C-alpha positions as CSV (number, residue, x, y, z in Angstrom):
1,M,129.2,156.5,101.6
2,V,127.3,153.6,102.3
3,R,128.7,150.1,101.9
4,H,127.2,147.4,100.8
5,L,129.9,144.5,101.0
6,P,128.3,142.6,104.0
7,T,125.2,142.4,102.7
8,L,126.5,141.2,99.2
9,S,128.9,139.3,101.1
10,I,125.8,137.1,102.6
11,A,124.0,136.9,99.2
12,M,127.2,135.3,97.8
13,S,127.2,132.9,100.9
14,S,123.9,132.1,100.5
15,L,124.1,131.2,96.7
16,A,127.1,129.2,97.6
17,L,125.4,127.0,99.9
18,L,122.4,126.7,97.6
19,V,124.5,125.6,94.8
20,S,126.4,123.1,97.1
21,Q,122.9,121.3,97.7
22,P,121.9,118.1,95.8
23,A,118.9,118.7,93.6
24,S,115.9,117.4,95.2
25,A,115.3,114.1,93.9
26,E,112.0,114.2,91.3
27,T,109.4,111.6,92.5
28,V,107.5,109.5,90.0
29,K,104.7,106.9,90.8
30,L,104.7,103.7,88.6
31,G,101.8,101.8,88.9
32,I,102.0,98.2,88.1
33,G,98.5,96.1,88.0
34,T,98.8,92.1,89.1
35,Q,96.7,89.7,89.4
36,D,98.1,87.1,91.9
37,T,96.3,84.6,92.0
38,T,96.0,84.3,88.2
39,T,98.8,81.9,88.2
40,N,99.7,82.7,84.6
41,T,100.9,85.9,85.3
42,V,103.0,85.5,88.9
43,T,106.6,85.4,87.3
44,A,105.5,88.9,85.7
45,G,103.7,90.3,89.0
46,V,103.8,88.7,92.5
47,V,107.4,87.3,91.9
48,I,109.0,90.4,90.9
49,R,107.2,92.3,93.6
50,Q,108.6,90.0,96.3
51,L,112.0,89.0,95.3
52,Q,112.4,93.4,94.2
53,L,113.5,92.6,90.8
54,L,112.4,96.0,89.4
55,E,114.1,98.1,92.1
56,K,117.3,95.8,90.9
57,Y,117.0,96.5,87.2
58,L,115.7,100.0,87.8
59,P,117.8,102.8,85.8
60,K,119.8,105.0,88.4
61,D,122.2,107.5,86.5
62,G,121.9,109.5,83.5
63,K,118.9,111.6,83.6
64,Y,117.8,109.1,86.3
65,A,120.5,110.1,88.7
66,N,117.8,112.4,90.6
67,I,114.4,110.5,90.3
68,K,112.9,108.4,92.5
69,F,110.4,105.9,91.6
70,E,107.8,105.1,94.0
71,L,105.9,101.4,92.8
72,E,102.4,100.8,93.8
73,W,101.6,97.5,93.0
74,Q,98.1,97.1,92.9
75,N,96.0,93.6,93.3
76,F,92.8,92.7,90.7
77,T,91.2,89.3,90.5
78,S,90.2,90.1,86.8
79,G,91.8,92.1,84.3
80,P,88.9,94.9,83.3
81,P,89.1,96.6,86.9
82,V,92.9,97.3,85.7
83,T,91.8,99.0,81.8
84,N,89.5,101.1,84.2
85,A,92.7,101.9,86.6
86,M,94.9,102.3,83.0
87,M,92.1,104.7,81.7
88,A,92.4,106.7,84.8
89,N,96.1,106.6,85.4
90,K,96.5,105.3,88.3
91,L,98.4,102.2,86.8
92,Q,100.7,102.6,84.1
93,I,102.0,99.1,83.5
94,G,99.0,95.7,83.9
95,M,98.9,92.7,83.1
96,M,96.0,90.4,81.9
97,G,94.4,87.8,79.8
98,D,93.8,88.0,75.8
99,Y,89.9,88.7,75.9
100,P,91.0,91.4,78.3
101,L,94.0,92.3,76.7
102,I,92.3,93.0,73.4
103,V,89.3,95.5,75.1
104,N,92.4,97.0,76.9
105,G,94.0,97.6,73.2
106,F,90.6,98.8,71.8
107,T,89.2,101.1,74.7
108,F,92.6,103.5,74.6
109,E,92.3,103.8,70.7
110,S,89.6,106.6,72.0
111,N,91.7,108.0,74.8
112,P,93.2,111.1,73.6
113,E,95.9,111.1,76.0
114,S,97.6,107.8,75.5
115,K,97.1,104.6,73.9
116,S,97.8,101.1,75.1
117,R,100.5,98.8,73.8
118,L,101.0,95.4,74.2
119,V,104.6,95.0,75.2
120,G,105.3,91.2,76.2
121,I,104.3,87.6,77.3
122,A,103.6,86.5,81.0
123,A,102.6,83.4,79.9
124,Y,100.9,81.1,77.3
125,S,99.6,78.2,76.3
126,L,99.5,77.1,72.5
127,S,96.9,74.3,72.7
128,G,94.4,76.7,74.5
129,S,94.8,75.6,77.9
130,G,94.1,77.3,81.0
131,N,90.8,78.2,81.2
132,G,87.7,75.3,81.8
133,L,84.3,75.0,82.7
134,V,83.9,73.0,85.8
135,V,80.8,71.3,87.7
136,H,79.9,70.0,91.4
137,K,81.4,66.6,91.4
138,D,78.4,65.0,92.4
139,S,76.9,66.6,89.2
140,P,75.7,64.5,86.4
141,Y,77.1,66.3,83.5
142,Y,80.3,64.9,81.6
143,D,79.7,67.7,78.7
144,L,78.9,71.4,77.6
145,A,75.9,69.8,75.6
146,D,74.8,68.5,78.9
147,L,74.1,71.6,80.6
148,K,71.7,73.2,78.3
149,G,69.2,75.4,79.6
150,K,71.6,75.2,83.3
151,L,73.1,78.2,85.6
152,V,76.3,78.3,84.4
153,S,78.5,81.5,85.7
154,V,81.8,83.0,84.5
155,P,83.8,86.5,85.2
156,F,82.3,88.2,82.4
157,G,85.0,89.8,79.9
158,S,87.3,87.9,81.2
159,A,89.2,85.2,79.4
160,A,87.3,82.6,80.5
161,H,83.6,84.6,79.2
162,G,85.9,84.5,75.6
163,M,86.7,80.8,75.5
164,V,82.9,79.8,76.4
165,L,81.9,82.3,73.7
166,K,84.3,80.8,71.2
167,A,83.0,77.0,72.2
168,M,79.3,78.3,71.9
169,Q,79.9,79.4,68.6
170,D,81.8,76.8,67.6
171,R,79.1,74.3,68.8
172,G,76.5,76.7,66.8
173,Y,75.0,76.9,70.4
174,A,72.1,79.6,70.7
175,S,72.8,83.1,72.7
176,D,70.5,81.2,75.5
177,F,71.8,77.8,75.0
178,F,73.0,78.3,79.4
179,Q,71.6,80.9,81.9
180,L,74.9,82.2,81.7
181,V,75.5,84.9,84.2
182,S,78.7,86.7,85.6
183,Q,80.2,85.8,88.7
184,S,83.6,86.5,90.5
185,P,86.0,83.7,90.6
186,E,85.7,83.7,94.4
187,V,81.6,84.3,93.9
188,G,81.3,81.0,91.2
189,S,83.5,79.3,93.6
190,T,81.3,79.4,96.6
191,N,78.2,79.4,94.6
192,L,79.3,75.8,93.2
193,Q,80.5,74.4,96.3
194,E,76.6,74.9,97.8
195,K,75.2,73.5,94.4
196,K,73.8,76.9,93.7
197,I,75.0,76.9,90.3
198,D,75.1,74.0,87.9
199,G,78.4,75.2,86.1
200,H,81.6,77.6,86.1
201,A,83.5,78.5,84.0
202,D,86.8,80.6,84.5
203,F,90.1,81.0,83.8
204,V,93.4,80.2,85.4
205,P,93.6,78.5,87.8
206,F,90.2,78.2,89.1
207,A,89.8,75.1,86.9
208,E,92.4,73.4,88.1
209,L,92.1,74.8,92.0
210,L,88.4,73.5,92.6
211,P,89.0,70.3,91.6
212,F,91.6,70.1,93.7
213,R,90.0,71.3,96.7
214,G,87.2,68.5,96.3
215,F,84.7,69.9,95.1
216,A,84.7,69.9,91.7
217,R,84.8,68.3,88.6
218,K,86.6,69.7,84.8
219,I,84.3,68.8,81.6
220,F,85.4,71.0,79.3
221,D,88.9,73.3,79.2
222,G,90.4,75.3,76.7
223,V,92.2,73.2,74.3
224,E,89.0,71.8,73.0
225,T,88.3,75.6,71.5
226,N,92.0,74.6,69.3
227,L,92.7,78.3,70.0
228,P,96.3,79.7,71.5
229,T,95.7,81.7,75.1
230,F,98.1,83.9,76.9
231,H,98.1,86.9,79.5
232,G,100.0,89.8,78.5
233,I,101.4,92.9,79.5
234,V,100.4,96.4,78.3
235,V,101.7,99.5,79.1
236,R,100.6,103.4,78.2
237,T,102.3,104.9,75.6
238,D,102.6,107.8,77.6
239,F,104.8,106.7,80.3
240,A,107.0,104.2,78.2
241,E,107.9,107.2,75.6
242,K,108.6,109.2,78.6
243,Y,110.6,106.5,80.7
244,P,111.1,103.8,78.1
245,E,114.5,102.7,80.1
246,V,111.6,101.7,82.9
247,V,110.3,99.4,80.6
248,V,113.1,97.8,79.6
249,A,114.1,97.1,83.5
250,Y,110.7,95.6,84.2
251,F,111.6,93.3,81.1
252,K,114.5,92.5,83.1
253,A,112.9,92.0,86.1
254,L,110.3,89.4,84.1
255,I,113.3,87.6,82.5
256,A,114.8,86.9,86.2
257,A,111.5,86.3,87.9
258,N,111.2,83.0,84.8
259,Q,114.6,82.2,84.9
260,W,114.0,81.7,88.9
261,L,110.6,80.1,88.5
262,R,112.7,77.2,86.4
263,A,115.7,77.1,88.2
264,D,113.7,75.5,91.3
265,P,110.2,75.1,90.4
266,K,109.1,73.2,93.6
267,L,110.8,76.3,95.6
268,A,108.9,78.8,93.5
269,A,105.9,76.8,93.5
270,E,105.8,76.3,97.5
271,K,106.8,80.3,97.7
272,I,104.2,81.4,95.2
273,Q,101.4,79.8,97.4
274,E,102.9,81.5,100.3
275,W,102.4,84.9,98.0
276,T,99.3,84.5,96.6
277,G,97.1,81.9,98.8
278,I,96.9,78.8,95.3
279,N,98.2,76.0,96.4
280,K,101.7,74.5,95.6
281,E,100.5,71.6,93.3
282,V,98.2,73.7,91.8
283,V,100.5,76.1,90.7
284,Y,102.9,73.6,89.3
285,I,100.9,71.6,87.0
286,F,100.8,75.2,85.3
287,L,104.6,76.3,85.3
288,G,106.2,73.0,86.5
289,P,108.4,71.3,83.8
290,S,105.5,70.5,81.0
291,G,102.7,72.5,82.8
292,N,100.2,73.7,81.2
293,M,101.6,77.2,80.5
294,T,105.3,77.9,79.0
295,T,106.8,81.2,80.6
296,D,108.3,82.8,77.8
297,P,107.8,87.0,77.4
298,T,108.3,86.9,73.5
299,I,105.6,88.2,71.7
300,K,104.7,85.4,68.9
301,P,102.6,85.7,66.1
302,A,100.7,82.5,66.7
303,L,99.3,84.7,70.3
304,I,98.9,87.6,67.7
305,D,96.5,85.6,65.4
306,A,95.0,84.1,67.9
307,A,94.3,87.8,68.9
308,T,92.4,88.3,65.3
309,T,90.3,85.7,66.1
310,D,89.4,86.4,70.0
311,V,88.5,90.0,67.7
312,K,86.8,88.1,65.3
313,V,84.5,86.3,68.2
314,L,83.8,89.4,70.0
315,Q,82.2,91.0,66.4
316,N,80.4,88.5,65.6
317,L,78.8,89.1,69.0
318,G,78.5,93.4,68.5
319,R,80.9,93.7,71.3
320,M,83.7,95.4,69.2
321,K,84.1,97.5,66.1
322,E,87.6,97.6,63.7
323,F,90.8,96.5,65.9
324,D,94.0,95.5,64.9
325,P,95.9,93.4,67.4
326,K,99.1,93.5,65.0
327,K,99.4,97.2,65.4
328,W,98.7,97.4,68.9
329,V,102.1,95.0,69.5
330,D,105.3,97.0,70.2
331,D,108.3,94.4,71.0
332,K,111.0,97.2,71.1
333,Y,111.4,97.3,75.1
334,I,111.3,93.8,75.5
335,R,113.9,93.6,72.5
336,K,116.1,95.6,74.3
337,A,116.0,93.9,77.5
338,Y,117.5,90.7,76.1
339,A,120.3,92.6,74.3
340,E,121.7,94.1,77.2
341,M,120.9,90.7,78.7
342,K,123.0,89.3,75.7
343,L,120.2,87.4,75.6
344,D,118.9,86.0,72.0
345,Y,115.4,87.6,71.7
346,D,115.2,86.2,67.8
347,A,115.8,82.6,68.5
348,Q,113.6,82.8,71.8
349,L,110.8,84.3,69.7
350,A,111.3,81.5,67.6
351,S,110.8,78.4,70.2
352,T,107.5,77.9,71.3
353,N,109.6,74.8,74.2
354,N,108.5,74.5,77.3
355,Y,110.8,72.9,79.9
356,E,110.2,69.4,80.3
357,I,110.1,66.6,82.6
358,S,113.4,64.6,82.4
359,G,115.8,62.3,84.5
360,E,115.5,58.4,85.3
361,D,112.8,56.5,86.1
362,S,113.4,55.2,89.8
363,F,110.5,52.8,89.5
364,C,110.7,51.1,86.1
365,K,114.1,52.0,86.1
366,K,114.4,53.5,82.6
367,P,114.9,56.5,81.1
368,I,112.4,59.5,80.0
369,T,111.6,59.6,76.9
370,D,108.9,61.1,76.3
371,P,107.7,63.9,78.2
372,R,103.9,64.5,77.6
373,K,103.6,60.5,77.7
374,A,104.8,60.7,81.7
375,G,103.7,61.6,84.9
376,E,105.3,62.7,88.8
377,V,104.5,61.7,92.0
378,W,105.0,64.4,94.8
379,V,106.3,62.6,97.7
380,D,105.8,64.6,100.8
381,G,109.4,65.3,102.4
382,A,111.4,63.6,99.7
383,G,110.8,65.9,96.4
384,I,109.0,65.5,92.9
385,M,110.1,62.5,91.7
386,P,109.5,61.8,87.6
387,F,108.4,58.4,85.9
388,S,108.6,57.3,81.9
389,S,104.6,56.6,81.7
390,A,101.0,56.9,82.9
391,S,101.7,53.3,84.1
392,C,104.6,53.9,85.8
393,T,103.5,56.7,87.8
394,L,100.5,54.8,89.6
395,G,102.6,51.8,90.0
396,A,105.0,54.0,91.9
397,Y,102.6,55.8,93.8
398,A,100.7,52.3,94.9
399,D,104.2,51.6,96.3
400,Y,105.1,54.7,98.1
401,K,101.7,54.1,99.8
402,A,102.3,50.8,100.5
403,K,105.4,52.0,101.9
404,G,103.6,54.6,104.1
405,K,104.9,57.3,102.2
406,K,102.9,60.8,102.3
407,I,101.8,61.9,99.1
408,N,100.9,65.5,98.2
409,V,100.1,64.5,94.5
410,A,100.0,62.8,91.1
411,Y,100.7,64.0,87.9
412,V,99.8,62.5,84.4
413,F,99.0,63.8,80.7
414,D,96.1,63.9,78.6
415,T,96.4,60.9,75.9
416,T,95.5,63.0,73.2
417,R,95.4,66.5,73.8
418,G,99.1,66.4,76.2
419,I,98.2,68.3,79.1
420,K,98.7,67.8,82.7
421,L,96.0,66.4,84.9
422,F,96.0,65.9,88.2
423,A,96.4,61.9,88.3
424,D,92.9,61.5,90.9
425,Q,90.8,63.7,88.5
426,A,91.7,61.6,85.3
427,F,89.7,59.0,83.6
428,F,92.0,55.6,82.9
429,A,91.7,53.8,79.1
430,V,92.6,50.6,80.6
431,G,93.3,47.5,78.4
432,N,95.6,45.4,76.2
433,S,98.2,46.5,79.0
434,E,98.0,49.5,78.4
435,L,96.5,52.6,80.7
436,A,95.7,55.2,79.3
437,P,94.8,58.9,80.8
438,F,91.8,61.3,80.2
439,L,90.6,64.8,81.2
440,L,87.5,63.9,79.6
441,K,85.1,60.5,80.2
442,K,83.4,60.8,77.0
443,D,87.2,60.9,75.5
444,A,88.3,57.9,77.8
445,E,85.3,55.4,76.9
446,A,86.0,56.2,73.1
447,Y,89.8,55.0,73.7
448,A,88.8,51.7,75.4
449,A,86.2,51.1,72.5
450,K,89.2,51.5,70.6
451,I,91.5,49.1,72.3
452,S,88.9,46.6,73.9
453,G,89.3,47.9,77.6
454,K,87.4,49.5,80.2
455,V,87.1,53.2,81.7
456,L,88.4,53.2,85.3
457,G,89.2,55.8,87.7
458,F,91.9,56.5,89.4
459,D,92.0,54.1,92.5
460,D,90.8,51.3,90.2
461,A,94.1,52.4,87.8
462,M,96.0,52.3,90.2
463,K,95.3,48.4,91.0
464,A,95.5,48.0,87.2
465,A,98.7,49.4,87.2
466,V,100.0,47.2,89.9
467,G,98.6,44.4,88.0
468,G,100.2,44.8,85.2
469,G,97.7,46.2,83.4
470,K,95.5,43.7,83.8
471,T,91.7,45.0,85.1
């Protein structure tokens, strides 16, 4: 008689060993396409990455107990390559400006594997600020009309390209009004500095960055198109439907990143400079108090209405067929993130408030009551000081200089458009004890004529401020 018990015993022992082993974790790759140097997107990308906020909020229990997420952050300099990588399923989440976003949604409509959906906003400007066109500081150009027949570059397919096309349509310019060529931010910046081109249009932060770095002057801002602009977040639907909790976790990380930014905007600007190479003073003009961008992830109807207008701009040029931005929006993930963090999504959706400059003016000795008529001076080693008016800001600047203080930068606000400006880049209409800053020379000239004053540059305006407005 043959006995098989030992073999059975070994088999049972092997089975017991297998049962006792934990199930091997499934690895899921999550590719996120960022634009680190595009200041509008930093809280949606580089801040989350550097502070490891997504790791904090990723689900770890239930069906995710045996899933390990491998995060692959990929940095791009513009939106179109993000769409290409998303189409190839190398990225599942991406962020870009309004015109590239629309092209992303339209492109995915023909993809049988997945669609894309706009699931949240990185930052926006209802006034349309952010994109702009700059010329060399020594050039004779002060208006778009001055660039007729001139060589102007812009990254084709970018939000700035959309701004240029909209401005041309608004003004009735023919398609060959400029010699328009495609150049990346890096190439366009270098060519402008070397005077190989007459103008360069670009998205955030380059229309502020290049003047700040001393060789350019902005002559057109997106506010002149009277159309809101924004950077948003898109996701592949196949990934979002399979792992909805992960998309929710991403938005929790974004909310936390925005809270971190606003808790200490000076520190945030310094850290973002460290992580991206964009000067902290430039980061702050966009993302600091009363900045030119509002960090708010809710998907506001005004932004989608603007996207509908953007579609028409592209259709007028024969670059796009039918596309409905309203059907492309999906806010369920961001809504769930708000609910799980005990925040009121609908209240935030209804609000268009930014966080604003506030406090006491230490130079003119009065409270700051109107943030968009105020100003700030960034004093090295002392902090960013708020002031109640442009005149008080320039007076304080002169006082700090007289005391030997090192000043990084001063900020004022355009008198009619309300956008934040570098004070040393502004034109000032001065007269009748009034000192009014403007981005555009033509606006300053019109206002100066109205008040029987004159247009001054920064240094002379500062002397006027010290002299009580007398020129």
